[in-house]
C-alpha positions in Angstrom: -9.8 23.7 19.0 -10.0 20.5 16.9 -11.2 17.2 18.4 -8.7 14.4 18.9 -8.6 11.8 16.1 -6.2 8.9 16.0 -4.7 8.1 12.6 -4.2 4.6 11.3 -1.2 2.3 12.1 -0.2 -0.1 9.3 0.9 -3.4 10.3 0.9 -5.7 7.1 3.0 -5.6 4.0 0.0 -4.9 1.8 -0.5 -1.7 3.7 3.0 -0.6 3.3 4.7 -2.2 6.4 8.1 -3.8 6.2 7.7 -7.0 8.3 6.8 -10.1 6.3 3.3 -11.5 6.6 4.8 -14.9 7.9 6.2 -13.3 10.9 2.9 -11.5 11.7 1.0 -14.8 11.5 3.3 -16.6 14.0 1.5 -18.0 17.1 3.5 -17.2 20.3 3.6 -20.0 22.7 3.7 -17.9 25.9 2.6 -14.5 26.6 4.7 -11.9 24.9 5.7 -8.4 26.2 5.3 -5.9 23.4 7.0 -2.6 23.9 7.9 0.6 22.2 10.1 3.6 23.2 9.7 7.3 22.7 6.1 7.3 21.4 4.9 10.8 20.6 1.3 12.0 20.8 0.0 15.4 19.4 -2.5 17.6 21.1 -5.6 19.1 19.4 -3.3 22.1 18.3 -0.8 19.8 16.7 1.8 20.4 19.4 3.8 17.4 20.6 3.1 15.8 23.9 5.9 14.3 26.0 7.2 11.0 24.6 6.6 7.9 26.6 7.7 4.3 26.7 5.1 1.4 27.0 4.9 -2.3 27.3 2.0 -4.7 27.6 2.0 -8.4 28.3 -0.4 -10.3 26.1 -1.2 -13.8 25.0 -2.8 -13.9 21.6 -3.3 -16.3 18.6 -0.8 -14.4 16.4 1.7 -11.7 16.5 -0.5 -9.5 14.5 -3.3 -9.7 17.0 -0.8 -8.8 19.7 0.3 -5.7 17.7 -3.3 -4.6 17.2 -3.9 -4.9 21.0 -0.6 -2.9 21.7 -1.9 -0.1 19.3 -5.3 -0.1 21.0 -3.6 0.4 24.4 -1.3 3.1 23.1 -4.1 5.1 21.6 -6.2 4.8 24.8 -3.3 5.9 27.0 -2.6 8.9 24.7 -6.3 9.9 24.6 -7.2 9.3 28.2 -4.0 10.3 30.1 -2.4 12.8 27.8 -5.3 14.3 25.8 -3.3 13.5 22.7 -3.8 11.5 19.5 -1.4 9.2 17.5 -0.2 9.9 14.0 0.1 7.5 11.0 2.7 4.8 11.8 4.2 2.0 9.6 5.6 -1.2 11.1 9.4 -1.2 10.2 10.6 -4.2 12.2 10.2 -6.4 15.3 13.1 -7.0 17.5 12.5 -10.2 19.4 14.3 -11.1 22.8 16.8 -13.7 23.2 15.3 -17.2 23.2 16.8 -17.9 26.6 14.9 -15.3 28.5 12.1 -16.1 30.9 9.4 -14.4 28.8 9.4 -13.4 25.2 9.5 -9.7 24.5 9.2 -7.8 21.3 10.2 -4.3 20.6 8.1 -2.6 17.9 9.9 -0.2 15.6 7.6 2.1 13.7 8.1 5.0 11.2 5.9 7.9 10.3 
């Protein structure tokens, strides 16, 4: 059986992601809830694990830092709780919550 190894997630346009650099460098004022639905992991035999939804609340200096913390949390959860690894993903878009909500949230949309 192969050992688990997470593949890279690409966040910036120079890596092939679709979100403009300016948006990634924004400095959120309050903590932001980053969330993603239907995340798939793969076990050492390359079989898919059950998909899951996750959200984390963080305060960082930039959106990009928040996304990297989110990636770390997802990969740790996959590895520690499901014995799975993440495949390569590219950031497609960020869907921000309505400005009138109590706390900002950002849905992360990735493609493989």
